[in-house]
N, C-alpha and C positions, 0 to 999 in steps of 0.2 A: 503494500500499500504506499502510495507517495504522500506528498504533503498536501494533497488536494482534499482537505478534510470535509469540505461541503459538497463536493462533487463526487467522490467515491462513495459507493454503497457501504454502509456499516454492516450489512448482513452478508454480502458476498464478496466485497472488495472491488467490484467491478467499477471502472471510471466510465460513468454513463454519459452518453451523448444528450440524454434528456435532462440532466441535472443542471443546476444553476452554473453560469459562467461569468466570472469577472464582474466588473462594475455593472454591466448591463443586466446581470443575472441577480442583482441584489433584491429585486422586486419578487423573484420567485421564491416563495416561502415553503412551498410543498412541491414534491416531484416524486415519480416512481422510477425504479431501476428498470431499464429496458432489458437487463439480463435475468434477474431473478423475480421482478415484478413487485418487490417490497415498496411500500408507500412510505416516504419520509418527510418529516418536518426538517427544514434546512438546519436549524440551529441544534436540534436534537441529534440528528445525524452526524453533524460536526463533532459535538460533544463525545458522542460514542466512538467516534474515530480517533479523537485525541486521547480519550481514556485507554483505548486499546493499544495506541502507540506508547503510551506511558507504561503500560503493563509489560510491552515487549522490552522496553528499555530496563525495567526493574528485573525482569527475568534474566537479562544478560549480567546482572550484578551492578552494584554501585561502587565505583573505584575509590579507594582511599585517596584523600588530598595530600 
């Protein structure tokens, strides 16, 4: 999963063509994944993607400073 937290499906990880894109997509608050069909709220989807990325980082371990 890339850094496109609002565009990537939090269910399947697909970078959907139907998702919001850039500044022009800011008005798109809800969208459906064209791969798995999951319906998303833009903000909730982004939060779930950020949480998943955080879990991946923690699973790799926290280095000592």
